Structures are given as C-alpha cells and as structure tokens.
C-alpha positions in Angstrom: -55.2 -2.5 -84.2 -51.7 -3.8 -84.9 -50.4 -1.4 -82.3 -52.8 -2.7 -79.6 -51.9 -6.3 -80.5 -48.2 -5.4 -80.2 -48.7 -4.0 -76.7 -50.6 -7.1 -75.6 -47.9 -9.4 -76.8 -45.2 -7.4 -75.1 -47.1 -7.6 -71.7 -47.5 -11.4 -72.1 -43.7 -11.7 -72.8 -42.8 -9.7 -69.7 -45.1 -11.8 -67.5 -43.6 -15.0 -68.9 -40.0 -14.1 -68.4 -40.1 -11.8 -65.2 -38.2 -12.5 -61.9 -40.9 -14.6 -60.4 -38.3 -17.2 -59.4 -35.9 -14.8 -57.6 -35.0 -15.8 -54.0 -35.4 -13.5 -51.0 -32.2 -12.0 -49.6 -30.4 -14.5 -47.4 -30.4 -13.8 -43.6 -27.1 -12.9 -41.8 -25.6 -16.1 -40.4 -25.7 -16.1 -36.6 -22.4 -16.3 -34.8 -22.0 -19.2 -32.5 -22.6 -18.5 -28.8 -19.4 -17.8 -26.8 -18.7 -17.2 -23.1 -18.6 -13.6 -22.0 -15.2 -12.1 -22.4 -13.7 -14.7 -24.7 -14.3 -12.6 -27.9 -11.8 -9.8 -28.5 -14.0 -8.0 -31.0 -17.0 -6.1 -29.5 -19.0 -7.0 -32.6 -19.0 -10.7 -31.5 -21.0 -9.6 -28.4 -23.5 -7.9 -30.6 -23.9 -10.9 -32.8 -24.5 -13.1 -29.7 -27.1 -10.7 -28.3 -28.9 -10.4 -31.6 -28.9 -14.2 -32.1 -30.8 -14.9 -29.0 -29.2 -18.3 -28.6 -29.1 -19.7 -25.1 -29.3 -17.4 -22.1 -27.4 -14.1 -22.0 -24.1 -14.2 -20.1 -23.9 -12.2 -16.8 -21.5 -9.8 -18.6 -22.4 -8.7 -22.1 -23.1 -11.8 -24.3 -22.4 -15.5 -24.9 -23.7 -18.6 -23.2 -23.9 -18.8 -19.4 -21.6 -21.4 -17.9 -23.4 -23.8 -15.7 -22.4 -26.7 -13.4 -23.8 -30.2 -13.4 -26.7 -29.1 -11.2 -27.6 -26.4 -13.7 -26.4 -23.5 -11.5 -24.8 -20.5 -13.1 -21.0 -20.4 -12.6 -19.5 -16.9 -12.1 -15.8 -16.3 -12.4 -14.9 -13.9 -9.6 -11.5 -12.3 -9.6 -9.8 -11.4 -6.4 -6.4 -10.3 -4.9 -5.0 -10.5 -1.4 -6.4 -7.5 0.5 -6.4 -8.3 4.3 -8.8 -8.1 6.1 -11.2 -8.1 3.1 -9.6 -11.0 1.2 -7.3 -13.4 3.0 -5.8 -16.6 1.6 -2.5 -18.5 1.7 -0.6 -17.6 -1.4 1.6 -20.7 -1.0 -1.3 -23.0 -1.4 -2.3 -24.1 -5.0 -5.1 -22.0 -6.3 -7.6 -24.9 -6.6 -7.1 -25.7 -2.9 -7.2 -22.2 -1.5 -9.7 -21.1 1.1 -10.8 -17.5 0.7 -11.7 -15.6 3.9 -12.3 -12.0 4.9 -15.1 -9.5 4.9 -15.4 -9.3 1.1 -15.3 -13.1 0.8 -18.1 -13.5 3.4 -20.3 -10.9 1.7 -19.8 -12.5 -1.7 -20.5 -16.0 -0.5 -23.8 -14.8 1.0 -24.7 -12.9 -2.2 -23.9 -16.0 -4.3 -26.0 -18.2 -2.0 -29.0 -15.8 -2.4 -28.5 -15.6 -6.1 -28.2 -19.4 -6.4 -24.9 -19.2 -8.3 -21.6 -21.0 -8.0 -18.4 -19.1 -7.6 -15.2 -19.9 -9.4 -12.4 -17.8 -7.8 -9.7 -16.4 -10.1 -6.6 -15.1 -8.3 -4.4 -12.2 -9.3 -1.1 -10.9 -8.0 -2.1 -7.3 -7.8 -5.0 -4.8 -8.4 -3.7 -3.8 -11.8 -4.0 -7.4 -13.1 -7.5 -7.7 -11.6 -8.8 -4.5 -13.2 -7.2 -5.4 -16.5 -9.1 -8.7 -16.4 -12.4 -6.8 -15.7 -11.6 -4.5 -18.6 -11.1 -7.3 -21.0 -14.1 -9.3 -19.8 -12.1 -12.3 -18.6 -14.0 -12.4 -15.3 -17.6 -11.8 -14.5 -16.9 -9.8 -11.3 -14.0 -8.7 -9.1 -14.1 -8.3 -5.3 -11.5 -7.3 -2.8 -10.9 -3.8 -1.4 -11.5 -2.1 -4.7 -11.9 1.7 -4.5 -14.7 3.2 -6.6 -13.0 5.9 -8.7 -13.8 7.9 -11.7 -10.8 6.5 -13.6 -12.1 3.0 -13.1 -15.7 4.0 -13.9 -14.5 4.9 -17.4 -14.0 1.2 -18.3 -16.0 -0.8 -15.7 -19.2 -0.8 -13.6 -19.4 -0.8 -9.8 -21.9 -2.1 -7.4 -23.3 0.1 -4.6 -20.7 0.8 -1.8 -20.0 -2.3 0.3 -17.6 -0.5 2.7 -16.9 3.2 3.5 -13.4 4.2 4.7 -10.5 6.5 4.1 -6.7 6.7 4.0 -4.5 6.8 7.0 -0.7 7.0 7.7 1.3 4.2 9.3 4.6 5.0 11.0 6.9 3.6 13.6 5.7 4.1 17.1 7.6 6.8 19.0 8.6 4.3 21.7 10.1 2.0 19.1 11.9 5.0 17.5 13.7 6.1 20.6 16.5 3.6 20.2 16.7 4.2 16.4 16.7 8.0 16.9 19.5 7.7 19.5 21.6 5.5 17.2 21.1 7.8 14.2 21.8 10.9 16.3 25.1 9.5 17.7 26.1 8.5 14.2 25.2 11.9 12.7 26.9 13.9 15.5 30.0 11.8 16.3 30.7 9.4 13.4 32.3 12.1 11.3 35.3 14.5 11.3 34.2 16.1 14.5 34.9 12.9 16.4 38.3 12.6 14.8 39.1 16.2 15.7 38.1 15.8 19.3 40.1 12.5 19.7 43.0 14.1 17.9 43.0 17.0 20.3 42.9 14.7 23.3 45.8 12.7 22.0 47.8 15.9 21.1 47.3 17.5 24.5 48.1 14.2 26.3 51.4 14.0 24.4 52.3 17.7 25.1 51.7 17.2 28.9 53.7 13.9 28.9 56.6 15.3 26.9 57.1 18.5 28.9 56.5 16.6 32.2 59.3 14.2 31.2 61.5 17.0 30.0 61.1 18.8 33.4 61.6 15.6 35.4 58.1 16.2 37.0 56.2 13.4 38.6 52.8 14.8 37.4 52.5 11.7 35.1 54.8 8.7 34.8 57.9 9.0 32.7 57.6 5.7 30.7 55.7 6.3 27.4 52.8 3.9 27.7 52.1 4.6 31.3 52.6 8.4 30.9 50.4 8.7 27.8 47.7 6.6 29.5 47.6 8.9 32.5 47.9 12.0 30.4 44.9 10.8 28.2 42.9 10.2 31.4 43.7 13.7 32.7 42.9 15.3 29.3 39.5 13.5 29.1 38.6 14.4 32.7 39.4 18.1 32.0 37.2 18.0 28.9 34.1 16.6 30.6 34.6 18.7 33.6 35.4 16.2 36.4 35.8 18.1 39.6 39.0 18.0 41.5 41.2 17.1 38.6 44.7 18.6 39.3 46.8 20.6 36.8 50.5 21.0 36.5 51.8 23.7 38.9 54.4 25.5 36.8 56.1 25.9 33.5 54.7 25.1 30.1 52.6 22.1 31.3 50.8 24.7 33.6 50.0 26.8 30.5 48.7 23.8 28.6 46.6 22.8 31.6 45.0 26.2 32.0 44.2 26.5 28.2 42.8 23.0 28.2 40.6 23.6 31.3 38.9 26.6 29.8 38.9 25.2 26.2 37.6 21.8 27.3 34.7 23.4 29.3 33.7 25.5 26.4 33.9 22.6 24.0 31.8 20.4 26.4 29.1 23.1 26.7 28.8 23.5 23.0 28.6 19.7 22.4 26.0 19.3 25.1 23.8 22.1 23.5 24.2 20.7 20.0 23.3 17.2 21.2 20.2 18.3 23.1 18.9 20.4 20.3 19.5 17.7 17.7 17.8 15.1 19.8 14.8 17.3 20.4 14.5 18.1 16.7 14.8 14.5 15.8 12.1 13.4 18.2 9.7 16.1 17.0 10.6 15.5 13.4 9.8 11.8 13.6 6.3 12.5 15.0 3.9 12.1 12.0 0.2 12.8 12.7 -1.2 14.3 9.5 -0.4 15.0 5.9 1.5 18.2 6.7 4.0 16.2 8.7 5.0 14.1 5.6 6.9 17.1 4.2 10.5 16.0 3.6 9.7 12.4 4.6 10.0 9.2 2.5 6.4 7.9 2.1 5.6 4.5 0.7 2.6 3.9 -1.6 1.4 0.8 -3.5 2.0 1.3 -7.2 -1.2 1.3 -9.3 -3.5 1.7 -6.3 -5.9 4.7 -5.6 -3.8 6.1 -2.7 -0.8 6.6 -5.1 -2.9 9.0 -7.3 -3.9 11.0 -4.2 -0.4 11.2 -2.7 1.1 12.5 -6.0 -0.4 15.9 -5.0 1.2 15.9 -1.6 4.6 17.5 -0.9 6.5 14.3 0.1 9.0 11.9 -1.4 7.1 8.9 -2.7 8.5 5.4 -2.6 6.5 3.1 -4.8 6.2 -0.5 -3.6 4.5 -3.6 -5.1 2.3 -4.6 -2.2 0.9 -3.6 1.2 3.2 -6.1 2.8 6.2 -4.4 1.2 5.1 -1.0 2.4 4.7 -2.3 6.0 8.2 -3.8 5.9 9.7 -0.6 4.5 8.4 1.3 7.6 9.1 -1.4 10.1 12.7 -1.6 9.0 13.1 2.2 9.0 13.7 2.5 5.2 10.6 4.7 4.9 9.2 7.2 7.4 5.5 6.5 6.6 3.1 4.4 4.5 -0.2 5.7 3.2 -3.0 3.3 2.5 -6.5 2.3 3.3 -7.3 2.5 7.0 -8.7 -1.0 7.6 -5.7 -2.6 5.9 -3.2 -0.6 7.9 -4.9 -1.4 11.2 -4.9 -5.1 10.3 -1.2 -5.2 9.5 -0.3 -2.9 12.5 -1.9 -5.4 14.9 -0.3 -8.4 13.1 3.3 -6.9 13.1 3.1 -5.7 16.7 1.9 -9.1 17.9 4.7 -10.7 15.9 7.3 -8.4 17.4 5.9 -8.5 20.9 6.0 -4.7 21.3 4.4 -1.6 19.9 6.5 -1.2 16.8 4.0 0.4 14.5 1.2 3.0 14.9 -1.6 4.3 12.7 -2.8 7.9 12.7 -6.4 8.2 14.2 -8.0 10.4 11.5 -9.2 9.4 8.0 -8.6 11.6 5.0 -9.6 11.3 1.4 -12.8 9.3 2.2 -13.6 6.6 -0.3 -15.9 3.7 -1.0 -15.2 0.1 -1.9 -17.4 -1.8 -4.4 -17.7 -4.9 -6.5 -16.5 -4.3 -10.0 -18.0 -5.7 -13.2 -17.3 -5.4 -16.9 -19.0 -2.4 -18.5 -22.8 -2.8 -18.9 -22.8 -6.1 -17.0 -26.3 -7.5 -16.3 -25.0 -8.8 -12.9 -24.7 -5.3 -11.4 -28.4 -4.8 -10.6 -28.8 -8.3 -9.3 -25.8 -8.0 -6.9 -27.0 -4.5 -5.8 -30.3 -5.9 -4.7 -28.6 -8.5 -2.5 -26.1 -6.0 -1.1 -29.0 -3.9 0.1 -30.7 -7.0 1.6 -27.5 -7.9 3.5 -27.6 -4.5 5.3 -31.2 -5.1 6.5 -31.6 -7.0 9.8 -34.1 -9.8 9.9 -35.7 -8.4 13.1 -35.8 -5.0 14.7 -32.9 -4.5 17.1 -30.8 -7.2 15.6 -27.6 -6.8 13.6 -27.7 -7.4 9.9 -25.6 -9.9 8.1 -23.4 -7.1 6.9 -22.9 -5.7 10.4 -22.0 -9.1 11.8 -19.4 -9.7 9.1 -17.9 -6.2 9.4 -17.5 -6.6 13.2 -16.0 -10.0 12.7 -13.2 -8.8 10.4 -12.8 -5.1 11.3 -13.5 -4.7 15.1 -14.1 -1.1 16.1 
C-alpha cells in the first residue's frame, strides 16, 4: 500500500512541476524587403521571397519600385549600339533621348506591360552584362548576342533580331590611291632608288669628264651645264627615249653603248616588277570572305561575341574598345578589315561614306556565324516570361496583310 501511495505522490509532483509554462520556439525574424539586386548575399533574396512582404521584384526578390501613379519602375540598362540603340553621349544621362530599333521595341513592350522605364547607361557591353550578373538592373537591351557563355549567368528573352557577322573593308576604288602610294614607297623609297640615282649621276659624270678631256662638243664643257645635259642624256637612255644620240668615238662611245643596253635591261626589269607588285597588291587587298583575312590586320571589339569567334580564324586580331574605333581603324588604313554584326557595319558604312562624300568603305554581302539578339535579365527573373509574351505580340499584325509593329520598326531602322 505504501508503494502505491509513493507512486501516486510522485505523479502528482511531476504534474505540479512539469514544463507547462515553456514557450514555443521563436519564429525566424523576417528580413526587411529590399530592391532586387541591392543585396550581395543570395540568402537575402531567399529571406525576402519567404517573407512574402510586398510584391515580388521583377528580378529575384525585394520590393517593387513604383512611381507616384503606382506603376512599376524597371531599370533597363543599355549601351550605344547603332542602329539598335542611339543616343548622344555628350548629353547628360537624365536628358538623353534613346532611339533605335531596340529602343522602339522596348518602349512598346513597356507600354503594353504598363511599366515605367528608367534607362541606365553603360560605356560598353562588358559593363552592362556585369550589371545584369550582379542584379543592379532589371533588364538589358541593345544589340546583345544570345550566347552559351552569357546563358551561364543570365536569362534571355526570345530572339528579337536574327543576323550574322560580316566584314568591313575599304572600298577598292578608295584603295587605288593608297595602293599606289604604298607601292611606290615600297618599290622606290629604299636602297634601289639610291642605287639607280647613283648610277645616273655616275654615268653622267663619266660622260661629261671624258667629253671635256677629248674637247668634244657632245655636252657643254662647264660643269653645271655639262652635268645637267649628261644627266638628261643618261635618263633618256634609261627610259628608252627614241632618237637619243650617243658619243661617236672613244671611251664615251663605250660608256654610251654599255648604258644603252644596261639601261634598257634595267627598265624592262623595273617595269615587270612594278606591274607584278601592283597586281598582287590589288588582288591582296580584295577581302570577300574569311579566307581572305589570312595575313591581314583584323579589328574586333574587345569583350564582344565576334571576338570569341575570330580567335579561331587565321588572322592578326587588333582589339579595339568600340565599334566606332574599329570603323576608324579601317577608314584610316591602320587595319585591313573589321569584323562585327552586319546591321551595325551597314549603318556605319553608310554614315562614313556620306560624311566623306565618296565610297570609302564597303561591307561583304554574305553573313557568317549566324546569331540572335535578345533582351537579357538576371538569372531566374520573373520578367522574362512577361516580356516574351509581348515580343510575340509585336510580331503579329493587327490585320491580315498588314505589317506588324516589329516589321515597321525593323524597316525604319534597318532598311533592306
């Protein structure tokens, strides 16, 4: 009985002193909402998404930025990419007007999505893609090639333009004068020229000296007059002027005979060398495809997709910082060719030729390494699907037989 009573007392004691007052585990504090891309730690994005506070950002997390009217505000990065993105780089950023094919497409997309655009300008494509990678912008649009390297850290929309690479060179008509100058410099501005001039002077002095010694009247006896006439006679014999007399006897006659035959032989050799060199120079400067770039200096924009492709081609690459620099390298003759996106080369060719008032530059007619341009987003962006729907809508005409908004914009900026 005592044992039973002891067990009952023990149970009553446990019930009286048990952890009935223990509190439940405290919930994880929620992180404050931040704008997409401002947090450097990916876990911040997770906390924002789990918290469920405010609306999700167009990118990965954080509060959506809105204007006074309640519209979403998207930060859209861009870089000068004529004719896709055109703006005056000398104008302050807040006053810039952005034009071009990509700008027209994005404005229509933003209108249909009922969002406001805040343009963010970058100096080059590398800076823009870095901003996408870090989430500092919600989207990027210009002439951005969709590539597997970029897909590793970003998402792309459907293709908004299909094109390829082409080669820009100096026009053959523009190169004629340059080729002639270079050819003359190569053939005659060297020791050969000095040798020929030296031979003319030497022969002229021999003729004058022996003529004076024999008291002949073949050339005047005074030095300046005699050397001048002897030089004229020596040059005429060299180039084969018909009817040029030679001394009739003595050592001057021997000199004359030797110089007549030697001069003709030298003239024939020089004529052949000049003709062959000019033909080779004209053919060598004619670039029509990738095979013609062998041994040439070819400009590419550093950090752009064409650079990666051209690294596999047998040519001497000259890396430049912008398309404008590449164009100037070819126009000035510092590079033989410039490889870049076809629409951009065609735009700049027309602009430079109009500025110069002549056909200075040409673009090869065939595309190679076909590629697509797209709008780029931070990885796993929720904007991608929404933008893709609008891109598809822009390609559909309102009525059968009419051009779509996309077709009208493309023909406006890139005439066929």
